[in-house]
C-alpha positions in Angstrom: -12.9 5.6 7.1 -10.2 8.1 6.8 -9.4 6.9 3.0 -10.7 7.4 -0.4 -10.1 4.5 -3.0 -10.1 5.0 -6.9 -9.8 2.6 -9.6 -8.3 3.4 -12.7 -8.7 0.5 -15.3 -6.9 2.0 -17.9 -3.6 2.4 -16.1 -4.7 -1.1 -14.0 -4.1 0.3 -11.3 -5.9 1.2 -7.5 -5.1 4.3 -5.6 -5.8 4.8 -2.0 -5.2 8.1 -0.2 -5.2 8.1 3.6 -5.9 11.0 5.4 -6.4 11.8 9.2 -5.5 9.2 12.1 -5.2 5.3 10.5 -5.4 2.6 12.8 -4.1 -1.0 12.2 -7.5 -2.5 11.9 -8.6 0.5 9.3 -5.2 -0.5 7.2 -5.9 -3.7 7.4 -9.5 -3.3 6.1 -8.4 -1.3 3.1 -6.2 -3.8 2.3 -8.6 -6.3 2.2 -10.9 -4.0 0.2 -7.8 -3.3 -2.5 -7.4 -6.7 -2.9 -10.7 -7.5 -4.1 -10.7 -4.4 -6.4 -7.3 -6.0 -7.9 -8.9 -9.1 -8.3 -12.4 -8.2 -9.6 -10.7 -6.0 -12.3 -7.5 -7.8 -12.9 -5.1 -4.7 -11.9 -1.6 -4.9 -12.0 -0.8 -1.8 -9.3 -1.7 -0.5 -6.0 -0.5 2.9 -5.3 -1.0 4.5 -1.7 -0.6 7.9 -0.7 0.4 8.0 3.0 1.7 11.9 3.1 -1.9 13.1 4.8 -2.1 11.0 7.6 -0.9 9.6 10.9 -0.5 6.1 11.6 -1.0 4.6 15.1 0.6 1.6 14.7 3.0 -0.4 17.0 6.0 -1.9 15.5 4.5 -5.3 16.3 1.4 -4.3 14.3 3.7 -2.8 11.4 5.9 -6.3 11.7 2.2 -8.5 11.4 1.1 -6.1 8.6 4.3 -6.7 6.8 4.2 -10.3 7.3 0.7 -11.1 5.9 -0.3 -9.6 2.6 -0.4 -13.6 1.4 -3.7 -13.6 3.6 -5.7 -11.3 1.5 -5.4 -13.4 -2.3 -3.0 -10.8 -4.1 -1.6 -11.8 -7.6 2.1 -12.6 -7.3 2.8 -10.1 -10.2 1.2 -7.3 -8.2 3.4 -3.9 -7.6 2.4 -2.1 -4.1 3.7 1.3 -4.1 3.5 3.9 -0.8 4.2 7.3 -1.3 5.6 8.4 2.3 6.9 11.7 4.0 10.7 11.5 4.4 10.6 10.7 7.7 8.1 7.7 7.7 10.3 5.1 9.8 7.6 2.6 10.2 6.9 2.0 6.9 10.2 1.7 5.8 10.1 -1.3 8.5 6.9 -2.5 6.7 8.6 -2.3 3.6 11.9 -4.5 4.6 9.1 -6.9 6.2 7.0 -7.2 3.0 10.0 -7.6 0.6 11.4 -10.5 2.9 7.9 -12.5 2.6 7.9 -12.0 -1.4 5.9 -9.0 -1.5 6.9 -6.2 -4.2 6.5 -3.4 -1.9 8.3 -0.2 -2.5 8.3 3.2 -0.7 9.1 6.4 -2.1 8.6 9.9 -0.8 8.4 11.5 -4.3 5.3 11.1 -6.4 7.0 10.9 -9.7 9.5 8.5 -8.5 6.7 6.4 -7.5 5.0 6.4 -10.6 8.1 5.4 -12.5 8.6 2.3 -10.4 4.8 1.2 -11.3 5.8 2.2 -14.8 3.2 4.6 -15.0 4.7 7.4 -16.1 
């Protein structure tokens, strides 16, 4: 699978690093895996680095993915932060959809800004 997942209990964080080509099925599977880790370890943040991958998602896939975060039983106070390339319009759309559904999700192009938003710096 084109990702790595790391748990940092001290920081209260799950970090996911995607690489290579990623499909919607893989992204959904990672979200389920990450939700289990968040709940098992009582974590407060997810950091997703997508700067080294190519997402193969249609606009419909993105919209559906953004609408369905509540289906994986994430805590309501969870912060989800993605690090993307500046021209990543797909994940900017995902952010808009997820925010409109009540998911605390933000995307940044700079790692340091992402950590500040998560209060981890």
